[in-house]
N, C-alpha and C positions, 0 to 999 in steps of 0.2 A: 628334362635334367636341370633346366634353368629354375623350373618351378621349386624343385626340392631344394636348390641352392639357396632361393629366396626365403623359404620356410626355415631352412637351417640357420640362415644369417639372422632372422627375425627372432627365433627362439633364442639364439646365442645372445644376442642383445639384450633380451628381457633378463635372462640370467645373470648378466653383467650388471644391469641395473638394479636388480633385486640383491646381488652381492655387495654393491657400493651402499646401497641405502641400509642394509642390515649391519654392516660393519662401521659405516662412517656416520649417516646422516641420523640413525637411530640411537646412536651411543650418547649416554648423558654428557653434558658438557662440564667443563671443569670449573665454569663461572658460577652456575647457579643450580646444577643438577637436572635441570630440565631437559626434554629431548630436543635435539637439533644437531647441527654439525659439531663433530667432536673436536675437543681441543685438549692439547696437553696442558698439564698444570704449569702454570710459569712461576719461576721463583722470583721474589722482589729483587730489584737491582741492587747492587752494592751502594751503600750509603756512607757519605763521609758527614758528620755533624759536630756541632760544637755545643758544650754545655758550659756557661759562663756564671760565676757565682762572685760577688753579686752582680747584678747587671747595671747598677747606679751606685754613684757614690761621689766623693769629693776629690778635688784636686789633692794629690799626695797619697790617696788610697791605692790599694792594690787589688786588682781584679784577676781571678784565675780561670783560665780556660782550658777545659779538657777536651781533647780532640778524639773523637770515637769513630770506628768504622763498623758497619753492621752488614749483615746479609752476605757473608762469605762462605761459600759451599766447603764441605770438608775435603772434597777432591776438586781441585787441587790445593785449596787454602790460600792464604795470604802470602805470597813469595816476595813481598817488598812493596813500598807505597813512596809517594811523594805527594805534598800538598802545598799549596800557596794560599796564604791568608793576606788579604790587603786590608789596610786600616789607616786611620788619620794620624800621622806622626806629630800633628800639632795637639792633639788630645791625648794619645796613649804612648808611652815610652817603652822600649824594650831593648834588652841586650842578649847576647847569645847565651850568657849565664842564666837568663830568665827561663830557659826552655829545658825541660828534662823529658826523656825518652821513657816511656812506661812499658811499652809492650815487651813482653818476655817471649824470644823465640824458643821454641821446644828443643832446638839443636842448632849447631852452627854459630858464627861469630857475626853480630850485626854491627854494621859501620854506619854511624849517624852522619847526616849531612845538613848543614844550616847555610843558608844565604840570607842576610838581612840588610835591608836598607831603609831609608827614612819613613816609607809607607807600605813596605812590602816584606812577608817573611815566607821563605821557601825552606822546607824542611823534609826529611824522610829517611828511610833505612832500608837496607838490602842485606839479608843475611848471606854469609859466604859458607859452605860447607854443611847447609842444613839437610837433613833428610826427613823432616817433618815440619809442618806449617800451622800456625794459628788459624782457627775458622770460627764461624759463628757470629754472634751478635756482642755488642758492648765490649768490642776490643779497643781498650783505651791506649792510644798510641802515644800521646805526648800531652804534657801539661805546660801551659804558657802563663808566665806572671807578668801581666801589664801594670804599668803604674800611671795614673792619671796625672797628666802635666798641664792640662788646658781645659777650658769649659767647653761643652758641646757633645754632640753625639758622634761617636766613632763607629762606623761600620766594620764588622768583621766579615768580610767577603771571602768565602771559600771558593776558589776556582783551580782550573787546570789540576785535579786531582788525578793521580796515576796509581791505579792498584794493579799490581803485577800477579798474573795467574801462573806465569812461567818465567821465572827470573833468567833462565838460561837462554831462551829464545827473545826475551823481551816481549811476549804476549801480555796483553793488558785485559781487564774486565771491561766490556763495553758499558755503556749507558750508566756510568756513574752518578748518582744523585748526590747534590751538595746542598747542605742546609746552613745558611748563613746565620750570623748573629750581630749583636751590637752592644756597646757599652755607653752609658751616659755619665757624664763627668760635670759635676756642679762645681762652681767656684763660691768658696765661702768668702764674703765679705765681712771682714771685720770693722765694726764700729768703734771710734775711740771712746773710751770711758773716762769722764772727767770726774775726779774726785776734788771735793771742796773741803 
């Protein structure tokens, strides 16, 4: 009786191992299509990025930064966002009127938020009454018009980005990637011209 139980346990173990190998270990991986442990395809994490034109100029020039959000899945979409950009206030100047919100929500009413101090800009939007949300790549959410006021290189450091996947519960997308930028402002030195 014990011998039959050991044989049954042995054959059952072999069947389990064959089953696991067949459905998991021999499946092509999502990474390179080779055989090995199975992997589910992973979507790229959400990305907040800045595109500034021009990236260098002179004191008094204007520099336009467009803020984009990428890699937002269709379900649930982007249900709100907030972004902080740190900059050098001795090099770049900004007022609340220099910020425009470009993202068009398919439904609902969006309420913009702006908080600005000498070296930091916080802004965002959350729609109210929406039943559909933007998704995909190249979601241009805002345009910022900086003015060069001093010579040097000002970082445009993106941090503390919050992208809502559920505005009602406050759930956010994890692992948001942030791409920084910078602006170089040159001082033009005028030499006196002597006319004789």
